[in-house]
N, C-alpha and C positions, 0 to 999 in steps of 0.2 A: 517801038515799044511792043513787047510781046503781049499775047492775050492774057497771060498770067499777070503781068505787070499792070495791064489795064484793069483787070478784075480786082487786084489788090488796091489800086488807086481808087476805084469806085467804092469798094468796101470801106476804105479809110474815110472817104468823103461822107458817106452815109453815117459812119460811126461818129464823126465830128459833129454832124448836124443833129443827131438824136441824143448825144451824150448829155446827161443831166435832165432829160425828159423822162420822168418816171412812169407816166401813164400814156398809153396808146389807145386809140379807138380801134378795136378789133371788129372787122366786118366778116360775117359768115353768111352762108346761104341756108335759109330754112325752107320749109314747104310753103310758107307764105311769102317768101322773097328775101331780100337782104335785111340783115339785122346787125346793128352796131352796138357795142357796149364798151365801157372803159375797162382796161385791163392793166395791171401793174407789170411792167417789164421786169423780169427776174434777173437778167444778166446784162450789165451795162457794156461789157467789152464785146461789141458786135463783131462777129467774124463771118457773117453770112447767115447765122442762125439767131433767132430770137426766142426766148423762153418765157412762158407764162404758166400760171397755176390755176386749176379749177377743181371742181368736184364732179363726180359721175352723175349726180342727180340734177345738174344744171343744164339748161337748154344748149349752151355752147358745146358741151360734151356731145349731146345727141346730134347736133347739127354737124359737127366735125366727123362723126361716124358716117354720116350720109354724104358729105361733100367736103373735101379737104382744102378746096380753094378759098383763100382768105385775102384780106387786105388790111393793112395797119396804117393808121394815120397818126403822125406825130406833129404837134403844133407847139411852137415856142417863138423864137425870133425868126425861124424859118419854118417851112412846111415840108413834111416828108411823107410820101405815100409809098408803102412797101407792099408789093404783091408777091404771094408765095403759096406754098403748100404746107399745111399743118399736119403734124403727126402727134397722136396721143401716146405719151410715154409713161409707163409705170416703172419707175426706177427710184427705189427708196433712197439709195445713196445720193443720187443727184437731187432729189427732193429735199433731203436733209441739208445738203450743201447750200441750197437756195433759200431754205427756211429762215423766217424771222419771227420773233415772238409776237409781232403785230398780226401775223397771219392767223395765229391761234384765236385771237379775238375776232378777226374778220370771218374766218371759216367756222369758228366754234368747235374746232377739233384740234388734236395734236398732230404733229408731223407723221406720226405712226398710223394715222387713220387710213384704212384701205380705200376710202372714197376719194382721196386726193389723187390727182393725176396731173402730169405736166403736159403742156402744149409746146411743142417745138415747131417753130415756123422757119422753114428753109426759104430764105428770100430769093426770089428769081429776078425781079426788077425793082428799081426804086425810082421814083420821080420826085424831084425836089425843086422848091422855089426858094431862092435866097431873098430874104426881105430886108437886107441891110440898108438899102436905099428906099425909104418909104415913099418918096415922091415917084420914083420909077414904078413901084408896085401899084400905086394909086392910078397912075397914067395907064398902065397895062390893063388894070381892071376896068377902067373907063372905056378903053378901046374895045374890050370884049363885050361890055354892056351895049355899046353903040353899034356893034357889028363891024367895027373897023380894025379888028385885031390883025396883027401881023404874025405869021407862023414863025418868024425868025426872032422870037423873043429871047433875050439873054437872061431872063429872070428864072427860067426853069430848064431842067435838063433831066433826061431819062437815062439811066445806066443799067446795064445788064450785070447781074451779080453772080451768075453761075457759069 
């Protein structure tokens, strides 16, 4: 299997795991340390990039100006942690494409407001834990708590996305 095929397979796996999970915890780095906050994912067709929306007066905007390294955590039936680099994008056409009337209530502004900005996260790696077998997950967590964990766990996997 070529590197491209492996990359596409990894992206498809992550896409399947995060599909339908609307909110991710976005972790940024502030002058005080790590900060996490819930963010609504704007594009569900994950292709290696994830999109979010914020305003220039928010702390997340200032933090990303200083340090572009981020982590995203998605939780549902499985757990997915995505590490990547964020870019602040001022693209009115893309913003309008992703805009929803509920954002007007949330942000208190229209899609034309110049304070709105997009956050594009280019995923570099993703680690996921498939929790389909609850008993296996509980056993693995117990092993970790008792210090008897095995590095050969079949519950999680890390994949390169770039």
